[in-house]
N, C-alpha and C positions, 0 to 999 in steps of 0.2 A: 579461431582464425576464420570460421565461416561467417562470423558477424562483421568482419572488417569491411567487406564489400557493401552490405546494406547501410552500415554507419556512414561510409564515405558518400553514398548516394543520398542519404538523409541530409548530411551537412551541405552538399552541393545544392540540393533542392531548397534548403532553408536560405542559403545565400542568394540563389536566383529569385526566390520569392521576396526577400528583403529588398533587393535591388529593384524588382519590378513594382512592388507595392509602394516602396519608398519613393520611387520616381513619380508615381501617380498622386499620392496623398501628401508627400513632403517628408523630410527627415524628422522634424519635430513631432508630427502626428504619428509617424512610425515608432519613434522612441517612446512616445506617450502610451501607445497601445502595448508595446512590449513591456514597459514598466507596470502598467495597470494589470496586465494578465499575470505578471510575476507576483504582484501583491495578492491578487486573487488566488493564485496557486498556493502561496504561503498560508493564506487563511484556510483554504480547503484542507491542506495537510494538517494544520493545527487542530481543526475541528474533527477531522476524521481519525486522528491517531488513536484516541482512546476507544473509539468504536471498533477499530480494527482489532485491538487487543481483545475486546469482549467477544467479537464475532469469531475470532480464531479459537478462543476458549470454548465457545459453543460448538464449533466444528470438531474440536478434539473430543467432545462428549457425545459425538454422533449426531450433531444437529444439521449435517449436510454442508455442502460447499457454497450454496447460493448466498447466505448472509455474509460469509467471509469474502465471497467473490465480489459482491456489491461494494463493500468497503474497500477492498483491494483495488477495484477499478477507480474509486474516488481518489485513492492515494496515487495511482498511476496518472490520473487526470491532473492532480496537483503538481506532480513532478513535471509533466509535459508543459503545464502552464508556467512553471518557474523557468524552465529552459528557454533561452531567447530564441525566437523564431516564430513565423506565422503558421507554418505547417503543424508544429507541436501545439500551438495555441488552439488551432481549429480542432485538432483531434482531442485535445484536453477538454475543450468546451463541449464537444459531442459526447464524450464519456461522462460528463456531468448530468446528462439527460437521464432521468430515472427509467424511462422505457428502454433506452439503449442498454443501460446497466442490467436491467432484468433479462433482456434478450440474450446478452452475452453470458450472463451467469447461468441461465437455463441451458444454453448451448454447451458451456463448459461442464455443467453438472451431468448432462447427457453423455458427454465424451468420457468423463471419469465414471466408469461404470461401477467400479468397486467402491464400497463404503470407505470413508476416511477414517482410518484407525491410527492412533498414535500410541506408542508405548507397548506394554504387555497386555493390554486389553484384547488384542487380536489373537493372543495365544493364552487361553484360560488355564492351560495345564502348567504354566510357569509359576513356580513358587519362589518368592524372594524372602530370604531369611534375614531377620534384623532384630534389633533391640530398640525399645522406646522408653521414654520417661514421660509420665503425665505431669504437665505443668499446671500450676494454680492459675486460673484465668485472671485473677486480680493482681498477680505478680508482674511487675514491670522490670525489665532488665536495667541495670545501671547504665547511665549514659557514658559515652566515651570509650568503653571497653567492648570489644567484640566478643560474642559468646563462642566464637570459633577458634580463638587463640588463647593461649595461656601466657599471661604476663605477670 
C-alpha cells in the first residue's frame, strides 16, 4: 500500500511529460520516440537475460553483489525503456551508462555489509542425508518420458 502513492505520482508525471513534450515536438515524433525506446528496451532485456543468470550464479558462489547488480540494473533499464513514457525512458537510458551502473553497484555493495550466502553454505554444521546413483556419462535418457515419473 505504501507504493500506491509513488506509482500514482509516476503515472501523473509521465502523462504531464507526454503532453508537454508531445505538444512541442508533435504526436508522431513522440510516438516514434516511445516506440524506438521500447524496441531498445526489448533488445537490452534479450541481451542481458543470460548474463543475469550467470552473474547470479557467481553471486551465489561468493562472487559479490557488484556483477549481479550491474546486470540487474541493465534489466531494470530495459524494463523502464519498454514502459511507455519519457521519464522512464530517460531513467532507463541513464541506467545504461556503465559509470552509473558501477557507481550504483558499489553503493549497493557497501550498503549490503554481509556477504551474500545462499543455501546451507552459511551454516557448515548442517548435514543433509541422502542417497545417490552414479550415472554413466555416455548414457542419454530416452526421449518423451520423464525420469521423474513412472509410466
